[in-house]
N, C-alpha and C positions, 0 to 999 in steps of 0.2 A: 381501457386499451384492451384488445382482442389481441388473442396470442396467432402468432404466423403459421406457416406448414413449420417452415426451415428451423423455426427455434422451439417446436412443441417437444423432442425427443428429451430438450435438456429438460423442460419443466417436469415432463415423466418419470426421469430418473430422479430429479428433485424429490419427487410427493411419493416415490419407492421408499427413499430411505425417510420421509416422513411416518408413512404408514408402519412401516418397519417397528419406530420407535414406537408405534402403539399400539402394538400388540395384534398387529389385525391379521397376519398370517403371513404375508407376503416374504418371500427368499430371492436372493441374490446368487443366480450361479455366475456364469460369465458378465463383465463388466458389462455389455449391451443386451443381456436379457433382462426380459421386463419381471417376469414370474416361472419358476418352476412348475406351478401347479394351475393351468389355466382353469380348469374346472371349479374350483374350491374358489377363485380370484376374479372369474367372469365376471360377475356384476361390479365387483369393483374398478375393474378393466374399463369397464362401458363409461365412464366417469371420463377416461382422458380422452375420448374419441372427440373430435371436432366438431364442434356443434352442440354439446352437451352441457353447456356453461351452468342452464339452472336445473338440476338435478335435484331429486330429494334425497337426504340421505336414507340406506338403509335401515330398517327398522334393528332395537337391540344391541345397535353397536354403536357406543360414544364415538362421535367423529367432530366434537366443538372446535377440536385444533385444526382438524383438517379443515375442516370449510374454512375458518378463520384466514390460512392460511393460503387452501384457494385461491379465496379474494384477493387477498395482499397481492398475489402473485399476479393475477389476473389482470388488476388495478396499475400495477407498479412496474411490473418485469419486465425490462427492457430487451426488443426485441429486434433493435439494431445487431446485423452482422460484427462480433470484436474479436479479434485474435487468438484468444486464448478461453478456452474450455471453464478454467477456474474461474475467471472473471467473469463468465456470463453464468457461474451455478448459484442458485439460491440454496442457502443451507439454512436445515433446520436446526437447531442446538439446544438438545436436551438440558434439563435445567444444570446440570455440572458443567456443563461446555459453556452453556450463557455465564457462568459466574466466572469460569477461568476467561472469557471476554473480555466482562466487566474489568476484570485486576486489573487486563493487561492496557484495557484505555486508560484505568485510572496512575496506569503506571508504576506499583507497585503489588512483584508477584515471586514467586520460586522458578529459576530458571538459570539460563547461560547468558540470557541478552543478546539476542539479535534479531529481525527481521527474513522471515522466508516466503517465498512465493514458488508458484508452478514456472517455471521457464523452458518452452522447448520442452514439456511435459517432462519434466525432472525437476523435483524440488534442489531449489535453489536463495543461498542466502543472497538477500537484497542489501543486508547494511550488517554487522555488525554493532553495535550501541558505543558509543563511549563509554570506558572505565567498566566494561562487564567481564564477565569470565570472557566470553567470547572473542573478546576484544584481546584478551591476555594470553588466550589459546593463537590466538594467530588465524581465526579465520577471516575471512575476507570477500568481499563483493563481489557474486559470479561465482565461488564454490557450490559444484552441484554434491547434494548427498547421498549416496548412493544405500547408506544403511545405517541404522541409529539402532547401539547397541547390536544386536545378532535377528534387526527387522529389516526388510530392504525397502526400500521407501518406492519400490513400483508398486503404481496403480495407488497409493497412501492421498489422501488428501490433505492440504494444507491443515486442517484442524486436528486428524488424525497423528500426523506428523509432532503435532507442536505438542499433544496430550503426550507424545512418547521423548518428545526432549525435556516440559517441562518437569518439574521436581523439586522435593523438598531440598531446603538448604543446608550443604555438607554432602549431599548424594552426588553420585560422579553417573557421564552419560557418555560412552562411546560415539564417535561421528566417523562415517568413512566416505573419504570426499575426493574427487576427483578435480584438477585444478586445471587450469587452461595450462598456463606455461611450465607443468609437472608432468614428467612420463610415466610415474608410477602414482596409486592410489595412496592417500594417507590417511593413516587413522589418529585423531585428535581426541584425547579424554579431556574431559571440561568438568570441574567441580563446580556445584550449580551454587548459588547465592538467592539473598531478596536482591530482586533487582528494583531500583532506581531508576528511572528514565530521567537522565540530563535535559536540559532546555536549552544553554546558549549560556557563551563565555564570550568575550570583546575586550580587545584592552587595543591601545595606541604603540606599536613595534617602534624602534630606537628610529628606523629611517622615514616614520612622518606616515605610514599607512596602518591606518585602522582595521583592524580585523572584527568580525563578528562570526565564531563559528556557531552554530543551530544545530540543532542534532533534533529535534522535533516541532514536530505542531500539534503540541497540545492546548488545555486549556486556558493555560496562566502563559502562554509561549508569546501574544500579543502587547502581554502590558511589559513585560520582559524586553520584547524587542524595541517596544518607544522607549523603556530605560536607554538602551545600547544605540539609539539614535541618537537620541539627544546628550549623550557621552560623545559620540563621535564629531558632532554640530558643536560642541562644547572645546572638544580638542582643537581647534584651528584647523584640521587638515581637512583636503576635500577629496583623498584617495579612499578607497573603501572595496576588501575585499568584505565577500559574501562567500563562504565558504560551508555549502550544501551538503557537501560528500558524506555518504554513508547515511543520510537522512531519510530516513523512511515513508516520511510525512504524517499524519495526521488530519485533525480536522481542516477543512476545505474554508471555513471563517477567518481562520488565522491568515490562510495565507492571501486570503484577499485586503484584510487588513494588515499586515504588513508591506504588501505592495503598493497600497494607498499612500506610506508615506514617499514615494518616489516616484507619485502619478496626480497626473489633478484631476479632481472630482468628476466620475461620472464615465471613467475608462474602461472599457472591458477587461476585465482581468483571466476567465476564464468563460468555455460557453458549456452550458449543459446538453448532450444530445440524446434526449430519450427513443428516438426510433423513427420509423416512417411513420410521417402523419401528425406528427408531438412537434408542437412550437417548441424550439430551444430555451432556454431559460439562461440569461445573460446577468451574470456577477460582477457588478462594475465597483470601481473604488470610492469610497468612503467621504474625501476631503483632509486627508489628514495631512497631505502635501508639504513638507518640508524643505523642500529642495528648486525652488520658483527660484531663479535669475540664481544662482548657485552655479560654477563649475564644480561640478562633481563628476569624477574619473573612477568609473566603478568595474568591477571585476566581480561575476560569480564563478566559484569553486564547484564542480559537479563528478559525476561516477558513477558505476555501475548500482552503487548502493544510492543515490538520491532518485526520489520515487514519487508517486503520488503527489500529494501537496507541495513537495519542492519542485517536482515538475513544473506545477501550475508558478510559481512566482517564479522560476527562472523561466520560464516562457513566456509569459510575462514582460519581463525587464530585458527581455533580448528584443520579443519583437518590435517593442518600443523604442529600441535604441537607449537602452537606459544603461545597461551593461554588457560586458563583451564572456560569454562561457566560455573557459580553459579548463579543460580535462581530460574527461571520457563519455563517452555516449550516456546517457542518460536510461533506467532500468525499464521503463515504458509499463508502467502502472497507473492507466487513465481510466477506470472504471468507479461510480458511484457507488458506493453501497451506503445501505440504511438500514441499522440495527432496531429492529419491532420487538417490545414486550409482546407475549401474546396472550389469551385470557384468562391462563394456568397462576400467575405470576411470576411462574419461573422458566417458564424455555421462552426463548428467541428465535427470530427469524432474522436472518444476514440476509440481505436482499439485493441486488443491483439494481440499479432505479435507470441508469444514465451511462455516458461514457463523456470523459473530459476532452475538450475541444481549445487548443489555444485562443487569442485575439483573432487570429487569421485561419481558424478552423484547422489547422492543423491535428490528427487526432496522437495524442498522445500515445495511447496503446500503442498502436500500428508504429508508429518510428522512433518514440522515443525522444530525445532533442540531444542534436548532435553538435558539440561544442564549436564556437568559432575558431579557437584554437585547441587542438586535439596531444595532449601530452601523456604517455602512458603511464602509471606506475606499477610495478613490479614487484616480484615477493620479496625480490632483493634489496630494493630501496625499503620497504618498510621495516626489513631486519636491519636495514644499516642504519635505519633511522632518516632515510632521506626522502625530501620531498618534492621533486621536481615543477609538480603541479603548481605549488606553493610558488618555491624558485620562480617560472616562469609567469605568472601573476604581478609576481612582483617586479620583473624585468621590465613587464609593459608599461605598468605604472609608472616606475622611474625612467622611462624612456633610454635605457641600456638597449 
């Protein structure tokens, strides 16, 4: 895949970051400035010019990692327009950053327990994870983080912000936030802990409704979800609430596997769009279909913290008319990212390779998912332990 002119500046900025890590001598003054000393760096700058893909590296400079990253981005980087600069960025992870990211994927690390991203150019809480210090401190999906301790988040990348928020168990971090329904900024002090990312809860309620609360799409979640589905079928209930609120996503394969329980084999769950002149990839159901001929009544709960794989699963169930979406509009995180270990064995490249589309071709990044029945959850509801979204789902299923 060749670079398009419209996406070339993004690649340039990514490579400036990479070269700075290698000690080549680049410096970033203003955010949109490529280099502060064009004389010293003119030979390297030439590498970024269109039509210069086949260039021999300068002598006496070890650019092995640079060329590996260059080739990976030239091969994989998605060139289609995406709404978020954060989603379009290819990120070079230095050894310590790569280790931190891998710890997060494994689901065991020191921190506060929340997913963050960039929304409208501001660091934003996607979702606080269940049972974590972030949830206990009262952080909510959609909170805008404007300061971490004494550091402003203006122009910070997500990785830089995460490195400031993460830390050893027992230490504290102060977050200054702006909340939509609050007139003043809030300062929230959170004591860090070892974070174990929760996966799933399920139970049959006294009203006859079975509830599955899914908190993440991890490597183990498909097996745990299968057990929950079997438990639901054996309960004798035909009324199911799948709660995807504050679920920031995870593995694509997990969302496809879960959708397969509700759809016949071969149905498209999600499409990967790689940009112009490249065929889309379709991910289809696997044949687990467990509800053929069954009278299934299903609600999926969503909010601003439902992102990524959550949006894939909810979008497929909605568009195939399997489930009614209740709650709030989802986050809109529809980028497909791949983590590639580099040749030094320590560094990694996190690269956006595509964007996700629903089975009907709707871009998750551009629109998020709008629920069929919109129900707001306010900070007062949370403080009073009131859940109007769950109440509405129950009301619909019981026909009240």
